[in-house]
N, C-alpha and C positions, 0 to 999 in steps of 0.2 A: 467497279462498285462508286468505288472511291474518287475515281478519274471524271464518272458522270457526275458524282454531285460536285467537283471541282467544276467541273466547264459550263455548270449553270450557275445563273447569277445569284437564286438561291443560296447554290451551296458558296458561293465567294462571300456572300453577307450573313452567311454564318460565321465564317471563318474569320471576318473580320469584328463580329459581334465577340466570339471569343477570345480570341488576341486581345481584343481592345479591353478587356474585363479584364485579362491575365495582369497587361499592364499597367489598371487601374489599381488594382491589389497590389502591385506591385509601387506603385508612386502614392501611394497611403504608408506604407512602410517606410519607404522614402526619405517622403518627411517628416515624420514621428523621428528618424534618427538622424535627421537635418539640425531639429529643434533643440537635440541634446547639447548642439553648441553654445545655448545657453545657460550651462551650467557650467561652464570653465573647461579649459584645458585638455585635465585630467582626462573629464570624464567622455569629452568626445572623444579622445586619442586612445584610450580603452573600451570605445565601444567599437570605433574602427578595428582594434587589434584583432576582439570577442569576434566580427562576423569572420575574421580570417583563421580563426580556430575553431567555427563550427565544426561539431561530431568529430573532434580530438579525444583519444588517440585512437578510437577504432576507425575516423578517416584521417587522411595526411591533411598538411596544412593549405587550406583556400580550396581543399575539394567540393565544399557545399556550397560556397560562393560563385566558383564556378561552374555548379552545374544552376546553380538560377541563374549564373549569367546566359549558358545555353538556351536554356528556358526561355528568358528574355529576349534573346535575340533572336531563336523562332518566331517568336510571337510577335517582335518587330517586322519583321522579314515578312511576314504572312499577311500582317495587317496592309503595311506599304505594294503590298506587291498585287491582291485581292483590291485595296482603292483603286492602284492605277487602271487595274484589267475594269471595273467596273467603271469608270470613267469615261475610259477609250469605248467601251461600249454606250454606253451614255450619250458618247458626241456620234458615234456613226448611226445612231436610232434617229439621234434629232442633229444634221445636220447645219441645220440654219437654227438661229435663236427664235423664241418666239416676242413677238411685236409686241406684246405685254408681259411684264416680268410679274411672278408671283404676286402679291402684295402682303400676304402670310410670310413669306418666308423673312428668317431672321438673318441678323448680322450674323450668327455665329453660322448657322447653313450655306447661308453664300461665301462667306471665307472659309472653310472645312476644308475644302482642298488645299490651300494654299497655307491654312492652318497645319495641316500635316507635312506638308513641305518644308515648314519655318521649323517645324517641331523634329525631322528629321537631318538637317541641318544643325540643330543645333547640338542635337544627340552623338555629334561627330564632334561639335569643337567641346564638348563639355568633358568625352573620354579624353581626347589629345590634354585637357586643360588640365585634369582632376586624378587622372586614375593614371594616364602615360608620363604627365609631365611633359610632354613634346612641345605646346604649344603655351606653355605656362611664363607669365613674367613672376620676376623676382625669384628667382629660382627657387625649382621643385622638389622639396625635402622627403625621399621616401619616408613611411611611418610616423607621421609628423600632418598628418589631412588639417588641422586645426588651423596651424601657420599659414597652409595652401589655399585655405579657404579665403583667410584674412586677404592674404596676397592679389588672388583673383579679383576682390571685390573692394580692392582698393584704390581700384583701374576704372573711369569712367568707360573705357567701353565693355571691359567684365559685366558691370551692372547693367549697361543698355543689354547687352547680350542677352543674360539672365532674366532682364525683366522682360523682352521682346517675346522669348519663349515660353515665360511663365503666364502672359498674358493671353498668350494662342493657346497655349493648353487650356487652360480657363475655356474658354471659347469652342475646345473641341470637345471638352466633356461635360456641357454642357448640351449639347447635340448629341454626342457619342452615345453617353449611356442611355438614352431613352430612345435611341434608334437603333442601339444591342438590343433593351429590352422588347421593341416592337420584332425585331428579327427571330428573339429567338420564344417567343409566347408569351410575354410576362405581361403585353398591352391588353388591355379591355378597357372600357368606357369606365366603371370605376373605378380602374387602377392607374388611370393615364394621369390624372391629375396629383395624383402622389408619386410616380414618376418621374414627373416634370421638376416638381416641387424636391426631389431627391436632387438628381440633374444638380439644379440649380444650387442644393447646398454643399455637393460634392464641390462643383468646381467653385464655389466661394473659399469653402475651407481649406482646398488645395492653393489652390492661388493664393490668397493670405497667408498660408504657411512657408510654400516656398521664397514670399516675398518676403518673410519676415528676417531672413538671414542676412540678403547684404543690405536691407534696411537696418539692420541691428547694426553691422559693420559701416555704416555709412554714418551711423549717429553716433557710433562711438559705443554703444551699448556691447557690443562685439569688442573685446581688445586686445 
């Protein structure tokens, strides 16, 4: 039954919707955590340490964090695979482009696929930069996330990469949230307007919240 569901387009869209909502919940929490940087070095570093000690002493150091990471990794992979396979099916079903483009297609809809590629590449860079420190500039300091964030956003390319990815994220959420609601049966004539408004607000708030950090560093508010 699970294989039959996965092989169907409806099943893949459902996987995309559920995995997308899981990632959206994570993004809201991640953004709120990021904003703690405006409260100073101690607050931000203590928050990062708290994430690693969740569940102690019943659970070991970082067990909860790695559990959350595992759920997120599965959601990202499931979202990416289902999106790719649906895209391939769409291309095979319509090998030639329409003569006339749909006039009502939004910019977010037209760039959804490329936005997903940009976000996928960004996730890899972001982990290598601020989690493992592999591509981090200025010398990665384990246990000092405040300084590491400062290092990243003190470079022009760090800001360009981050701002580009966050802009793509806003467009992705704007279309993806509404699309997920339709797939899961939450949409209707009476609720569509409210869902679209919610999607726009979520996209705007998350974009502004994530951009606040590099802007804070660039303007010297965070230093």
